N, C-alpha and C positions, 0 to 999 in steps of 0.2 A: 504494500499499500504506500504510494507516495503522491506527491502533489505535481501538477503540471500547470504551466499558465493556461488559462482559458478553459479550465476545468474546474468542476466543484472540488472543494477540499473535503477529504473524509471527515466524518463526524465523530471526533474523539472526546473522551472524558478528560477533563481538566481539573487538577487539584490546585485550587487558588488560595491566596492570602484571605484571611478573614474566615477560615474554616469552610469555605464554599466549595461545592463541586459542580461543574458546568459542562456543558458540550460545546462544541464549536457552532453547533447550529443554533444554539441559545442567542448568538449575535446576529443572526439574520435579521434584516430590516434595516440595518446600518452597516456602514463599512467597519472593517476591522483591521487595525495594524498589528501584526504579531512580530515582535522583535526578539531575537535570540542573542544572548550574551553569554560569554564563557563562565564567569564566576561573579556572583553577588560580591559587593563590597571591595571590588578591586578598582584600581584607577580609572581604566577605560570604561569599565561597565558603570561605574559610578557616574562619570561625565554623560555618557549615552543616556542614563536614566534621568539625570538632571536636565538634559536638552529635551527629552520627552515631557518631563514634568513642566518645564518652563513653557512648552508650546501646548500643553493639555487643553486649554480653553479654545486655541485656534483649530484644534482637532476636533473638539466638541461642537463648534460652530460649523464644521465640515460634515457633522453627523457621522463621526468616525470614533470607534472605541480604540483604546490603546490597551495591549497585554504585553508584559515582558516574560521571558521564559528562559529558564536555564535548568541545569540538572541538579541545582542546589535543593536540600531538603526544605519542607515548609518552614522550619524555624529560621533557618538562614534567609529565606525569602521575607518572611515577616520583619526580621529585624532590619533587612535592607530597605524594604518599604517604609517602615516606621523612621528610621533614621534620617532618610532622604526626603521623607514627606511626599512620596509619590502618590498622586490622586488616582491611580490606576491599580489593578490587580497585577500581581506577579504569579506565574505558573511554576509549580514545583514539580518538574518532569523527572522525577527520579528513576522512573522505569525506562526513560528515553523514548517512549513511544511517539510522542510528538515531535522530538529531535529526528527521529528516523523517519517519519512520514514527510517532514519537510527537507530531509536529506542535509542537515546541518553538522553532523558529527563527521569530522575530518581528521586525518593524520596530521599531527602538529609536530614541529621540532623546536625544542627550547634547550639552549645550551648544549647542543648535540644530542640530546635525547628526544626519543620519539614517544609521543602518547596520543591517545585519541582524545579529542576536545571538540567544543563547539565553535565552528566558524561563525563570527559575528554576521548576522544575516537578518534581513527585514522583509516581511511579506505583506502585501496589501490584499485583502480579501474584500469583494463587493459585497453589497447589501443581499444579494442572492447566494452568497457563499462560494462565488467563483473567484479562483486566485488571479488577480489582474496584473500585479507587478511583483518583482522580487529583486532584491539587493543582495549579493553575496560577497564576502570578503570586505565587508563595510570598513570604512575609516570613519571614525567617529565625527571629526570636525566637519560641519555643513551638512551632515546626513539627515538630520531631523528636518531641516528645511526642505530638502529634496522630497522626502517622504510626504510632507505636508502639502507641497505644491501638487503632487500626484493625487493626494486624497481630494484635494479641492477640484481637481480636473474632472 
């Protein structure tokens, strides 16, 4: 099961901050930005989350919901959300089902060591649940502005 541009996204269960369990289909009727980040409370992930936080009202005006996702557990996600004041929920994808569906787990090299980790990626799903845009290998600076422009279009 994987996602492709122009096709409906699979309807997966999501473990969200705030003790919520939802499905991707619960967001139908409005656009959804789903952004994946490698690890909660690390510098790049914090900056990206803050950028989405700071643009949250503009996304809401574009009738677009924001969800952040990583493989971190729910406690780490709750702490990250609380500390940064994110007005959107975070997904604790500990079983990696969401990550695999969006094909964001990649082989990464750090200091000569290889490991599997999340490639920073963002997906824009329309109100009908169809994948409309994807950004892979995201660089944080300026990214949220580009996603917001796509959500408004």
